[in-house]
C-alpha positions in Angstrom: 25.6 -10.5 2.8 25.4 -13.1 5.5 23.7 -11.9 8.7 26.1 -11.1 11.7 28.3 -8.8 9.3 28.3 -5.4 8.3 29.3 -3.4 5.3 31.7 -0.6 5.9 33.2 0.6 2.7 32.4 -2.3 0.7 33.6 -4.6 2.8 32.5 -6.8 5.3 32.9 -6.5 9.1 32.6 -9.2 11.6 30.4 -7.3 13.9 27.7 -9.0 15.0 24.4 -7.5 14.1 21.3 -8.6 15.9 17.7 -8.3 13.9 14.7 -7.6 16.1 11.4 -8.9 14.8 8.4 -7.3 15.5 4.6 -6.4 13.8 4.6 -3.7 11.0 4.0 -0.4 11.9 2.1 2.5 9.7 5.4 4.2 9.6 7.1 1.4 8.5 5.5 1.6 5.1 8.0 3.4 2.8 10.9 1.2 4.0 8.6 -2.0 3.7 8.0 -1.2 -0.2 11.1 -0.2 -0.6 12.6 -3.6 0.4 9.9 -5.3 -1.5 11.2 -3.5 -4.8 14.9 -4.3 -3.7 14.1 -7.7 -3.7 12.1 -7.8 -6.8 9.0 -9.0 -4.8 6.4 -5.8 -6.5 4.6 -6.9 -9.5 2.6 -4.3 -11.5 -0.7 -6.6 -10.8 -0.1 -5.7 -7.0 -0.4 -2.4 -5.6 2.1 -3.2 -2.5 0.7 0.1 -0.8 -3.1 -1.7 -1.3 -1.5 -5.3 -0.2 -0.7 -3.7 3.5 -3.8 -2.2 3.6 -5.4 -5.1 3.0 -3.4 -6.9 5.4 -3.4 -4.5 8.4 -7.5 -5.1 8.3 -7.1 -9.2 8.5 -4.3 -10.2 11.1 -2.3 -7.0 11.3 -0.3 -8.8 14.3 1.0 -11.6 11.7 2.7 -8.8 9.5 6.3 -8.9 10.7 9.1 -6.6 10.0 12.7 -7.7 11.0 15.0 -4.9 12.1 18.4 -4.3 12.8 19.0 -0.9 14.4 16.2 1.2 13.2 16.6 -0.3 9.8 14.0 -2.7 8.3 16.1 -5.3 6.7 13.5 -8.4 6.3 9.4 -9.1 6.3 7.0 -11.7 6.0 3.1 -11.3 6.2 1.7 -14.6 7.6 -1.9 -15.4 7.4 -4.4 -18.2 9.0 -7.8 -18.8 8.0 -8.8 -21.8 10.0 -7.6 -24.5 7.9 -3.9 -23.3 6.4 -1.2 -20.6 7.3 0.3 -19.0 4.4 3.4 -17.1 4.1 3.7 -14.0 1.6 6.2 -11.2 1.0 9.2 -12.8 2.6 11.9 -10.3 1.7 15.3 -9.8 2.7 17.6 -7.0 2.4 20.0 -8.1 -0.7 23.2 -7.0 1.5 21.8 -9.2 4.1 20.7 -12.1 2.7 22.4 -15.9 3.2 23.0 -15.0 6.7 19.8 -16.4 8.5 17.3 -13.6 8.6 15.0 -15.4 6.3 15.1 -18.1 8.4 14.7 -16.2 11.7 11.5 -14.4 9.5 9.9 -17.7 8.5 10.9 -19.2 12.2 8.8 -16.2 14.3 5.9 -16.6 11.8 5.7 -20.3 12.1 5.6 -19.5 15.9 2.6 -17.5 15.9 1.1 -19.3 13.1 1.4 -22.6 15.5 0.0 -20.6 18.7 -3.7 -20.3 16.6 -3.4 -23.8 16.0 -2.3 -23.5 12.4 -1.9 -27.5 11.3 -0.1 -26.6 8.0 1.9 -23.4 6.4 1.3 -23.4 2.3 3.3 -20.6 0.5 3.7 -20.1 -3.9 7.1 -19.4 -5.3 7.6 -18.8 -8.8 9.0 -21.5 -10.7 11.9 -19.7 -12.3 12.7 -18.6 -9.2 15.2 -21.8 -8.1 17.1 -20.2 -5.3 14.1 -19.5 -3.4 12.6 -22.5 -3.6 15.8 -24.0 -2.6 15.8 -21.8 0.8 12.0 -22.9 1.6 13.6 -26.8 0.8 16.2 -26.2 3.2 13.9 -25.3 6.0 11.4 -28.4 5.5 8.9 -27.3 3.2 8.4 -29.4 0.1 6.4 -29.3 -2.9 2.6 -30.3 -2.5 1.0 -32.1 -5.5 -1.5 -29.1 -6.2 -1.9 -26.6 -9.1 -2.1 -23.3 -8.0 -5.3 -21.6 -9.2 -6.1 -17.6 -9.0 -8.8 -15.4 -9.5 -8.5 -11.4 -9.6 -11.3 -9.9 -7.8 -10.2 -6.5 -8.0 -7.6 -5.0 -10.1 -4.9 -2.9 -8.4 
């Protein structure tokens, strides 16, 4: 459902809803993991609770949540290691998608990465997720001519 709308009895209302973006707080964990599950981001090889603990030990101020009222409706994990910035776990509640919330979350992450001197942002998207790839294209990302490689150092 587009941002700026709320659902009332299954119908859209035109009541304006404002999202607030703030750093993750420990009390957010249950709602954040549920959001990631609702968005299909959780995979059996990645324990989301461990991912949160890992992020909280490295640049926790770049783990952002978007709220409407008290409800968490969006997340993004950003990071910068001195060469490139990264985005992970961009999620928008399914009933709030296609209304600009994802764009707002990325813009805030970009702003914070720029402030750290970050020259470029990288991210990974599963090739099967064409809709998400198109979203990133619309907001200025393009495919790099690289192969993404990974090596697990710990089994979750």
